[in-house]
C-alpha positions as CSV (number, residue, x, y, z in Angstrom):
1,M,0.0,0.0,0.0
2,T,1.4,3.4,-1.0
3,T,2.1,5.8,1.9
4,S,1.2,9.5,1.5
5,D,1.8,11.6,4.5
6,A,2.9,15.1,5.6
7,G,4.0,16.4,9.0
8,T,7.0,17.4,11.1
9,F,9.8,15.5,12.7
10,H,11.8,16.5,15.8
11,G,12.7,20.1,15.6
12,D,9.7,21.1,13.6
13,M,11.4,19.8,10.4
14,A,8.6,19.6,7.8
15,Y,8.4,16.4,5.7
16,L,6.4,14.9,2.9
17,A,6.3,11.1,2.6
18,V,5.3,9.2,-0.5
19,G,5.9,5.6,-1.7
20,V,5.9,2.0,-0.7
21,G,8.6,0.0,1.0
22,P,11.5,0.9,3.3
23,P,12.3,4.5,4.1
24,V,14.7,6.7,2.1
25,I,15.4,10.2,3.6
26,S,15.7,12.8,0.9
27,I,17.3,16.0,2.4
28,R,15.9,19.1,0.7
29,P,18.5,21.5,-0.7
30,V,18.4,25.3,-0.2
31,M,14.7,26.2,-0.5
32,P,12.8,29.5,-0.2
33,S,11.0,28.2,2.9
34,S,11.5,25.6,5.6
35,D,7.8,24.5,5.2
36,N,6.7,21.8,2.8
37,P,6.6,23.1,-0.8
38,R,3.3,23.9,-2.5
39,G,2.0,24.2,-6.0
40,L,4.5,23.9,-8.8
41,T,7.5,23.5,-6.5
42,R,5.8,20.6,-4.7
43,W,4.9,19.0,-8.0
44,A,8.5,19.3,-9.2
45,E,9.8,17.7,-6.0
46,Q,7.4,14.8,-6.2
47,R,8.1,14.3,-9.9
48,A,11.9,14.1,-9.3
49,L,11.4,11.5,-6.7
50,A,8.6,9.5,-8.4
51,A,10.8,6.6,-9.7
52,L,12.1,6.0,-6.2
53,T,8.7,5.9,-4.6
54,R,7.9,2.7,-6.5
55,H,10.5,0.9,-4.4
56,F,10.8,3.0,-1.2
57,T,8.8,5.4,1.0
58,V,10.6,8.6,0.3
59,Y,10.6,11.2,3.2
60,S,11.6,14.6,1.8
61,I,12.7,16.6,4.8
62,G,13.3,20.4,5.0
63,R,15.5,22.4,7.3
64,R,14.5,23.5,10.8
65,P,12.7,26.8,10.8
66,G,14.4,29.9,12.2
67,L,18.0,29.1,11.2
68,T,20.4,32.0,11.5
69,P,23.9,32.6,9.9
70,G,26.7,31.1,11.9
71,L,25.4,27.6,11.8
72,T,28.0,25.0,10.9
73,M,27.5,22.0,8.6
74,S,28.0,19.7,11.6
75,E,25.2,21.5,13.5
76,L,23.0,21.3,10.4
77,A,23.7,17.6,10.0
78,A,22.9,17.1,13.7
79,H,19.4,18.4,13.1
80,Y,18.8,15.6,10.6
81,A,20.4,13.1,12.9
82,E,17.9,14.0,15.6
83,A,15.0,13.8,13.2
84,I,16.1,10.3,12.0
85,D,16.7,9.1,15.5
86,H,13.4,10.3,16.8
87,G,11.4,9.4,13.7
88,F,12.9,6.0,12.9
89,G,15.2,4.9,15.7
90,D,17.4,3.1,13.3
91,A,19.7,3.6,10.3
92,V,18.0,4.6,7.1
93,D,19.0,5.2,3.5
94,V,19.9,8.9,2.8
95,L,19.8,10.9,-0.5
96,G,21.1,14.4,-0.9
97,V,21.6,16.6,-4.0
98,S,23.8,19.8,-4.2
99,T,23.9,21.5,-0.7
100,A,21.7,18.7,0.6
101,G,24.5,16.3,-0.5
102,S,27.0,18.2,1.6
103,V,24.7,17.8,4.6
104,A,24.3,14.1,3.8
105,L,28.1,13.6,3.7
106,Q,28.5,15.4,7.0
107,L,25.6,13.4,8.5
108,A,27.2,10.1,7.4
109,A,30.6,11.1,8.8
110,D,29.3,12.5,12.1
111,H,26.5,10.0,12.7
112,P,27.5,6.7,10.9
113,G,25.1,4.6,13.0
114,L,22.1,6.5,11.4
115,V,23.0,6.2,7.7
116,R,22.4,2.7,6.1
117,R,23.2,3.6,2.5
118,L,24.2,7.0,1.1
119,V,23.6,8.6,-2.3
120,V,25.0,12.1,-3.0
121,A,24.8,14.0,-6.3
122,A,26.1,17.3,-7.6
123,T,28.2,17.7,-4.5
124,A,31.7,16.8,-3.1
125,C,33.7,17.0,0.1
126,R,33.9,20.8,-0.4
127,L,32.9,23.5,-2.9
128,G,35.1,24.3,-5.9
129,E,36.6,27.7,-6.1
130,D,34.1,28.9,-8.7
131,G,31.3,27.4,-6.6
132,R,32.4,29.2,-3.5
133,R,32.7,32.5,-5.3
134,M,29.2,32.2,-6.9
135,Q,27.5,31.1,-3.7
136,R,29.2,33.8,-1.6
137,R,27.7,36.4,-3.9
138,Y,24.4,34.6,-3.9
139,A,24.3,34.6,-0.1
140,D,25.4,38.2,0.2
141,L,22.7,39.4,-2.1
142,L,20.1,37.3,-0.2
143,A,21.2,38.7,3.1
144,R,20.9,42.3,1.8
145,G,17.4,41.7,0.3
146,G,18.5,41.5,-3.3
147,Y,16.4,38.4,-3.9
148,R,16.1,38.6,-7.7
149,K,19.7,39.6,-8.2
150,A,20.7,36.7,-6.0
151,E,19.0,34.2,-8.3
152,A,20.6,35.7,-11.3
153,A,24.1,35.5,-9.7
154,L,23.9,31.7,-10.1
155,S,23.4,31.9,-13.9
156,P,27.1,31.0,-14.7
157,A,26.4,27.6,-13.0
158,I,23.5,27.0,-15.4
159,A,24.8,28.4,-18.7
160,D,28.2,28.6,-20.3
161,S,27.8,31.4,-22.9
162,R,27.2,35.1,-22.0
163,L,24.0,35.1,-24.0
164,G,22.8,32.0,-22.1
165,Q,23.8,33.5,-18.8
166,R,21.8,36.7,-19.7
167,L,18.8,34.7,-20.6
168,M,19.0,32.6,-17.5
169,S,19.5,35.7,-15.3
170,G,16.3,37.1,-16.8
171,V,14.3,34.0,-16.1
172,M,15.8,33.5,-12.6
173,A,15.2,37.1,-11.7
174,L,11.4,36.4,-12.0
175,S,11.6,34.1,-8.9
176,P,9.3,35.2,-6.1
177,R,10.6,36.6,-2.9
178,P,11.7,33.8,-0.5
179,Q,9.7,33.4,2.7
180,D,12.8,32.4,4.7
181,P,15.9,34.1,3.3
182,G,17.6,33.9,6.7
183,G,17.4,30.1,6.6
184,M,18.7,30.0,3.0
185,V,21.7,32.2,3.9
186,A,22.4,30.1,7.0
187,M,22.6,26.9,4.8
188,L,24.7,28.6,2.2
189,L,27.2,30.0,4.7
190,A,27.5,26.6,6.3
191,E,28.4,25.2,2.9
192,D,30.9,27.9,2.3
193,T,33.1,26.7,5.2
194,F,32.2,23.0,4.7
195,D,35.3,20.8,4.1
196,L,35.1,17.1,4.7
197,C,38.0,16.1,2.5
198,G,40.1,15.0,5.4
199,R,37.3,13.0,7.1
200,L,35.9,11.0,4.2
201,S,37.2,7.7,5.7
202,D,34.8,8.3,8.6
203,I,31.9,7.5,6.2
204,T,31.2,3.7,6.6
205,A,27.9,3.5,4.8
206,P,27.9,2.0,1.2
207,T,28.0,5.2,-0.9
208,L,27.2,6.2,-4.5
209,V,28.6,9.6,-5.7
210,I,26.9,11.0,-8.9
211,A,28.6,13.9,-10.6
212,G,28.5,16.0,-13.8
213,E,31.5,16.6,-16.0
214,R,30.5,20.3,-16.4
215,D,29.5,21.1,-12.8
216,R,31.2,24.4,-11.9
217,L,30.1,24.4,-8.3
218,Y,31.4,20.9,-7.5
219,P,33.8,20.1,-10.3
220,P,34.7,16.5,-11.4
221,D,38.1,16.4,-9.7
222,L,36.5,17.0,-6.3
223,A,33.8,14.4,-7.0
224,R,36.5,11.9,-7.8
225,R,38.4,12.8,-4.7
226,T,35.2,12.4,-2.6
227,A,34.5,8.9,-4.1
228,D,38.1,7.8,-3.7
229,G,38.2,8.9,-0.1
230,I,35.1,7.0,1.0
231,P,35.9,3.3,1.5
232,G,34.3,1.2,-1.2
233,A,32.3,4.2,-2.7
234,A,31.1,4.0,-6.3
235,L,31.2,7.0,-8.7
236,Q,29.0,7.7,-11.7
237,M,30.2,10.6,-13.8
238,Y,27.7,12.0,-16.2
239,P,29.1,13.6,-19.4
240,D,27.8,17.0,-20.5
241,R,25.8,17.5,-17.2
242,M,26.0,20.8,-15.4
243,H,25.2,21.3,-11.8
244,H,21.5,21.8,-12.1
245,T,21.0,18.8,-14.5
246,V,23.0,16.1,-12.6
247,A,19.9,14.8,-10.8
248,R,17.5,15.0,-13.7
249,G,16.2,12.4,-16.0
250,P,15.7,8.6,-16.1
251,R,19.4,7.8,-15.8
252,F,19.7,9.4,-12.4
253,S,16.6,7.7,-11.0
254,A,17.7,4.3,-12.4
255,D,21.2,4.6,-11.0
256,V,19.9,5.5,-7.5
257,T,17.3,2.8,-7.6
258,T,19.8,0.2,-8.8
259,F,22.3,1.1,-6.1
260,L,19.8,1.1,-3.3
261,T,17.9,-2.0,-4.3
262,G,21.0,-3.9,-5.4
263,A,22.9,-3.1,-2.2
264,Q,20.0,-4.5,-0.2
265,S,19.8,-7.8,-2.1
């Protein structure tokens, strides 16, 4: 029977649960609100996870409300550890993409007893230099209230040509004002100082790293370094994928499903 549920975990962390089978925790990336998404954003999230829900009950979990800048990635990961411990009382499979992948890596390193299997995509043990520069500007503009300019600041990660970047800047500048910019800035600044490269061997869960050859935020060399540093980790490198397209399409869903179901057989 398919589960469909919504609520909050420990720390008022909002979640949506859809699917059938054992749980998979999908950590949400930087979102405009700590609440569960609505409308088109909710549809997009559920569509992205639809293939997994045929095999697992996927719990998409947002950040705690009221986050403020100064939070570390370890503290952020601890929030999810508490949610998992209170909500499930045992190790679960964890999925994270982009910033959520950084959180997932920190969670697996700091709380290995709570992560059964780990899949991270479009992330690595730290940001690349281009990624750090772009995200700092993004966070700075958000903190100063320049919401639309902040979205446009990420256009180099989405398009290579100047024309493409101008077009993407125009599209992204139409984004509505975020409901919780402080929480977004807190997560971005935590990622700015995030560096797990020296602790990758602390991750004991079977791990799959999925990366894009054209990812400017987390470039391929850092993705390879991450997979090489985690004992027994597997790496899938997608050609011609940029940061925002790594976790899109049937190949991504198939690779995640194959890894999680295969690892359990």
